[in-house]
C-alpha positions in Angstrom: 0.0 0.0 0.0 1.2 3.5 -0.8 1.5 5.9 2.1 -0.4 9.2 2.0 2.9 11.2 2.4 4.3 9.6 -0.7 1.3 10.4 -2.7 1.2 14.0 -1.4 4.9 14.4 -2.3 4.3 13.1 -5.8 1.2 15.4 -6.2 3.3 18.4 -5.2 5.7 17.7 -8.0 2.9 17.8 -10.6 2.3 20.9 -12.8 -1.0 22.8 -12.0 -3.0 21.3 -14.8 -2.0 17.8 -13.8 -3.0 18.5 -10.2 -6.3 19.7 -11.4 -6.8 16.4 -13.3 -5.8 14.5 -10.2 -8.2 16.5 -8.0 -11.0 15.8 -10.6 -10.2 12.1 -10.6 -10.2 11.8 -6.8 -13.4 13.7 -6.5 -15.2 11.5 -9.1 -13.8 8.4 -7.4 -15.0 9.5 -4.0 -18.4 10.6 -5.3 -18.9 7.1 -6.8 -17.9 5.3 -3.6 -20.2 7.6 -1.5 -23.1 6.9 -4.0 -22.5 3.2 -3.8 -22.5 3.3 0.0 -25.6 5.3 0.0 -27.4 2.9 -2.3 -26.4 0.0 -0.2 -27.8 1.8 2.9 -30.9 2.7 1.0 -31.5 -0.9 -0.1 -31.1 -2.1 3.6 -33.4 0.6 4.8 -36.1 -0.2 2.2 -35.9 -3.9 3.1 -36.3 -3.1 6.7 -39.3 -0.8 6.1 -40.9 -3.4 3.9 -40.9 -6.0 6.7 -41.3 -3.8 9.7 -44.7 -4.5 11.3 -45.7 -7.4 9.1 -46.4 -9.5 12.2 -48.2 -6.8 14.2 -51.5 -8.6 14.0 -50.0 -12.0 14.6 -49.4 -12.6 18.3 -46.2 -14.4 18.9 -46.3 -16.9 21.7 -43.6 -19.0 23.4 -44.7 -22.6 23.6 -44.3 -24.4 26.9 -40.7 -25.4 27.5 -39.7 -29.0 28.4 -38.4 -29.7 31.8 -34.6 -29.7 31.8 -32.8 -32.8 32.9 -30.6 -32.5 36.0 -27.0 -33.1 35.2 -23.9 -33.6 37.3 -22.0 -30.5 37.9 -18.7 -30.0 36.1 -15.7 -29.3 38.4 
């Protein structure tokens, strides 16, 4: 992996028009990443909202539990 300091040093050596190209590229890349993350979050939220409350009218009951067997204690 390349360290930030190395990239910053290389960017400082670029002529102004190349720095502008680099900034445009990084901006586009960051925008795409943020949009992908936002769409993933939106999909999760939509699925949650689609299922939220679907069992509101169906009472959930816990069936009677069996009697547990008594076991020897572990020492």
